[in-house]
C-alpha positions, 0 to 999 in steps of 0.5 A, a space after each residue: 630192154 631185151 630189144 636194146 641188148 639184141 641191139 647191142 650184140 648185132 653192133 658188137 658182132 659187126 665191130 668184131 668182124 669189122 676188126 678181124 677181116 683181113 685186110 687184102 695184100 698190097 704187093 710192090 712190083 718185083 718177085 712175080 708182080 708185074 708193074 701196071 701199065 698206064 693207060 691213061 694220064 692226067 697232067 697236073 695243073 698249074 694254080 695261078 698262084 705258083 705261076 705267079 710265083 714261078 715254081 717249078 719242078 717236081 712232086 713224087 707221090 705214093 699210090 696203090 693201082 688197084 685190080 680194076 685199073 683205079 689208082 687209091 690211097 694218094 700220098 705226097 712223097 716228095 712235096 714241091 708246093 704245100 703253100 701254092 696248091 701244086 703238091 694238091 693238083 698232084 694228087 688230084 691228077 693222079 687220083 685220074 690216072 687209069 692202068 692196066 693192073 700189075 699182076 701175080 700168077 697172072 690175075 690183078 693184084 693191088 701194086 703199090 707204085 710212085 709216080 713223078 710229076 713234073 711242073 714246068 713253066 712253059 
């Protein structure tokens, strides 16, 4: 019984820490926050289904460039094609981009940006 109580108290302490731990602030470019600079760009791939349907256009994604220049939290802001997989391909490509991180007061900080990816048949 005592052992169970100790385990429950330990779990409650962990849950309390997780809920009160402050979330890291994510910045927008401007007001002393520099825009991240692309160092590696990956173009999205066409799916065969989208190619066969002759779909062309732009997908706009929102993402966070972390302090290490990696991309996280990619979401679709403007969809082109949820049916044939182009939106998904845009997310996959964006997740592979790399950046020189944005800075605030000379230190790297997470910065939320938007990226427009274009699908053009050749």
